[in-house]
C-alpha positions as CSV (number, residue, x, y, z in Angstrom):
1,X,0.0,0.0,0.0
2,X,1.2,3.5,-0.8
3,X,2.2,5.8,2.0
4,X,0.5,9.1,1.5
5,X,3.7,10.8,2.8
6,X,5.5,9.4,-0.2
7,X,3.7,11.8,-2.6
8,X,6.3,14.1,-4.2
9,X,3.8,15.9,-6.5
10,X,0.1,16.6,-6.4
11,X,-2.5,15.8,-9.0
12,X,-2.8,19.5,-9.7
13,X,0.9,19.8,-10.4
14,X,0.8,17.0,-12.8
15,X,-2.2,18.5,-14.6
16,X,-0.2,21.8,-15.0
17,X,2.8,19.9,-16.4
18,X,0.6,17.9,-18.7
19,X,-0.9,21.1,-20.2
20,X,2.6,22.2,-21.2
21,X,3.9,18.8,-22.5
22,X,1.0,16.8,-23.9
23,X,-1.5,17.8,-26.7
24,X,-5.1,18.4,-25.6
25,X,-6.2,15.7,-28.1
26,X,-5.0,13.0,-25.7
27,X,-7.9,13.3,-23.4
28,X,-8.1,11.7,-19.9
29,X,-11.3,10.9,-18.0
30,X,-9.9,11.2,-14.5
31,X,-8.2,14.2,-12.9
32,X,-5.9,12.0,-10.9
33,X,-2.5,10.5,-11.6
34,X,-1.8,6.9,-10.7
35,X,1.1,6.0,-8.4
36,X,0.3,2.4,-7.4
37,X,-2.3,-0.3,-8.2
38,X,-3.1,-3.7,-6.9
39,X,-5.9,-6.0,-8.1
40,X,-9.0,-3.8,-8.5
41,X,-7.6,-0.9,-6.4
42,X,-5.5,2.2,-7.4
43,X,-3.7,4.9,-5.4
44,X,-3.0,8.3,-6.9
45,X,0.2,10.4,-6.3
46,X,-1.4,12.0,-3.3
47,X,-2.1,8.6,-1.6
48,X,-5.8,8.6,-2.2
49,X,-7.3,5.1,-2.7
50,X,-9.8,4.2,-5.4
51,X,-11.7,1.2,-6.8
52,X,-10.7,0.9,-10.5
53,X,-13.9,0.1,-12.4
54,X,-12.2,0.7,-15.8
55,X,-9.3,-1.7,-15.8
56,X,-7.4,0.0,-18.6
57,X,-10.7,0.0,-20.7
58,X,-11.4,-3.6,-20.1
59,X,-7.9,-5.1,-20.7
60,X,-6.9,-5.9,-17.1
61,X,-9.0,-9.0,-16.7
62,X,-6.7,-10.3,-14.1
63,X,-6.5,-7.0,-12.2
64,X,-3.5,-4.8,-11.6
65,X,-0.1,-6.5,-11.0
66,X,-1.2,-10.1,-11.0
67,X,1.7,-12.1,-9.7
68,X,1.7,-14.5,-12.6
69,X,1.7,-11.7,-15.1
70,X,4.6,-9.9,-13.3
71,X,6.6,-13.2,-13.0
72,X,6.1,-13.9,-16.7
73,X,7.2,-10.4,-17.7
74,X,10.3,-10.5,-15.5
75,X,11.3,-13.9,-16.8
76,X,11.0,-12.7,-20.4
77,X,13.2,-9.7,-19.7
78,X,16.0,-12.0,-18.7
79,X,16.1,-13.2,-22.3
80,X,15.1,-10.3,-24.6
81,X,12.5,-7.5,-24.7
82,X,11.9,-6.8,-28.4
83,X,13.3,-8.1,-31.7
84,X,10.4,-7.4,-34.0
85,X,8.9,-10.7,-35.1
86,X,9.1,-9.6,-38.8
87,X,12.9,-9.3,-38.4
88,X,13.9,-12.0,-35.9
89,X,11.1,-14.3,-34.9
90,X,10.8,-16.0,-31.5
91,X,9.1,-19.0,-30.0
92,X,6.5,-17.3,-27.6
93,X,4.8,-15.6,-30.6
94,X,4.2,-19.1,-32.1
95,X,3.1,-20.5,-28.7
96,X,0.6,-17.6,-28.2
97,X,-0.8,-18.0,-31.7
98,X,-1.2,-21.7,-31.1
99,X,-3.1,-21.1,-27.9
100,X,-5.4,-18.5,-29.4
101,X,-6.1,-20.8,-32.4
102,X,-7.1,-23.6,-30.0
103,X,-9.5,-21.3,-28.1
104,X,-11.2,-19.8,-31.2
105,X,-14.6,-21.5,-32.0
106,X,-15.1,-23.8,-34.9
107,X,-13.4,-26.8,-36.2
108,X,-11.8,-25.2,-39.3
109,X,-8.0,-24.5,-39.5
110,X,-7.0,-21.2,-37.9
111,X,-4.1,-18.8,-37.9
112,X,-3.3,-15.8,-35.7
113,X,-1.7,-12.5,-36.4
114,X,-0.6,-10.5,-33.4
115,X,-0.8,-6.7,-33.6
116,X,-0.5,-3.8,-31.2
117,X,-4.0,-2.2,-31.1
118,X,-7.6,-2.9,-31.9
119,X,-7.6,-0.4,-34.7
120,X,-4.6,-2.1,-36.2
121,X,-6.4,-5.5,-36.0
122,X,-9.5,-4.0,-37.7
123,X,-7.4,-2.4,-40.5
124,X,-5.6,-5.6,-41.2
125,X,-8.8,-7.5,-41.3
126,X,-10.2,-5.1,-43.8
127,X,-7.0,-5.2,-45.9
128,X,-7.0,-9.1,-45.9
129,X,-10.7,-9.2,-46.9
130,X,-10.2,-6.7,-49.7
131,X,-7.1,-8.6,-51.0
132,X,-8.9,-12.0,-50.8
133,X,-12.1,-10.9,-52.5
134,X,-10.9,-8.2,-54.8
135,X,-13.7,-6.0,-53.6
136,X,-13.5,-2.5,-51.9
137,X,-16.7,-2.2,-49.8
138,X,-17.1,-2.6,-46.1
139,X,-20.5,-2.6,-44.2
140,X,-20.4,-1.2,-40.7
141,X,-23.3,-0.7,-38.3
142,X,-24.8,2.4,-36.7
143,X,-23.3,3.0,-33.2
144,X,-20.3,0.8,-33.7
145,X,-16.8,1.9,-32.5
146,X,-13.8,0.5,-34.4
147,X,-10.9,2.8,-33.7
148,X,-9.4,6.2,-34.3
149,X,-7.2,5.7,-37.3
150,X,-8.6,7.1,-40.5
151,X,-10.1,3.9,-41.9
152,X,-11.5,2.7,-38.5
153,X,-12.9,6.2,-37.9
154,X,-14.6,6.0,-41.2
155,X,-16.3,2.8,-40.0
156,X,-17.0,4.1,-36.5
157,X,-20.6,5.3,-36.2
158,X,-20.2,7.9,-33.5
159,X,-19.5,11.4,-34.8
160,X,-18.6,13.4,-31.6
161,X,-15.9,13.5,-30.4
162,X,-14.0,11.2,-32.7
163,X,-15.0,12.1,-36.2
164,X,-15.7,15.8,-35.7
165,X,-13.6,18.1,-37.9
166,X,-11.1,15.3,-39.0
167,X,-12.7,14.2,-42.4
168,X,-12.9,13.4,-45.2
169,X,-12.9,9.7,-44.6
170,X,-12.2,6.7,-46.9
171,X,-14.9,5.8,-49.4
172,X,-16.7,2.5,-49.9
173,X,-17.9,2.3,-46.3
174,X,-21.6,1.6,-46.0
175,X,-23.7,1.7,-42.8
176,X,-26.6,-0.4,-41.7
177,X,-28.9,-0.2,-38.6
178,X,-28.0,-2.4,-35.6
179,X,-30.7,-3.9,-33.3
180,X,-31.2,-1.6,-30.3
181,X,-34.3,-1.9,-28.1
182,X,-33.4,1.4,-26.5
183,X,-33.7,3.1,-29.9
184,X,-36.7,1.1,-31.1
185,X,-34.7,-0.9,-33.7
186,X,-35.7,-4.6,-33.8
187,X,-33.8,-7.5,-35.3
188,X,-36.3,-7.5,-38.2
189,X,-35.7,-3.8,-38.7
190,X,-31.9,-4.3,-38.9
191,X,-32.2,-7.2,-41.4
192,X,-34.5,-5.1,-43.5
193,X,-32.1,-2.2,-43.4
194,X,-29.2,-4.5,-44.4
195,X,-31.3,-5.9,-47.3
196,X,-32.2,-2.4,-48.5
197,X,-28.5,-1.4,-48.3
198,X,-27.7,-4.3,-50.7
199,X,-30.4,-3.2,-53.0
200,X,-29.2,0.4,-53.2
201,X,-25.6,1.5,-52.4
202,X,-23.7,-1.6,-51.3
203,X,-24.1,-4.0,-54.1
204,X,-23.0,-7.5,-53.0
205,X,-20.4,-7.7,-55.7
206,X,-18.7,-4.6,-54.2
207,X,-18.6,-5.7,-50.6
208,X,-15.5,-7.3,-49.2
209,X,-16.6,-7.6,-45.5
210,X,-19.2,-6.8,-42.9
211,X,-17.7,-5.7,-39.6
212,X,-19.8,-6.4,-36.4
213,X,-19.1,-5.2,-32.9
214,X,-21.1,-7.5,-30.7
215,X,-20.8,-5.2,-27.6
216,X,-21.6,-2.0,-29.5
217,X,-20.1,1.4,-29.0
218,X,-16.9,1.8,-27.0
219,X,-17.5,-1.4,-25.0
220,X,-21.2,-1.1,-24.5
221,X,-22.5,2.5,-24.6
222,X,-25.1,1.3,-27.1
């Protein structure tokens, strides 16, 4: 546990330093600065204790500083930290790909590509689909969030704050309604909207892929 007397700077001081050093475009939801975290708890630089309900936007499924995660990271650092798999490959990449392939549903052959971010994964999926089909079009759904790179922003359905003032976006992106009881859109409505899209703008012979975000809108806003 963090001793409050250990705080060398306050949250306000870090906020002032941030305003001078970091662009405003990198927004942060909380006005506190982390000093220490354990499991589902987090302490800021002033020693205040919080319950972390965000978990790095849903990526810390084992909590902060899980002993097995720390042990694995330290063990790896005794060997090497980074070689770039495209330059010098290494065994753990293959082992993780094999593990993910075994967990993926279905009995068809599978392969795994490891990338850095969700946006990079989406962009590669679209590139692969376009290369495989020879078609340019992508159908995305209203309310979906796919990333903040230019192509993924084009597919993202939310305008503010992500898409505001940063267009134009790539072409050949078509949008269909997604079932949403809150918005009065039934499954039948969504299917009809998709069928109408195929009859008008997104002819099937032009569509390379349909991208679906099951938990819609930045992890469940919709």
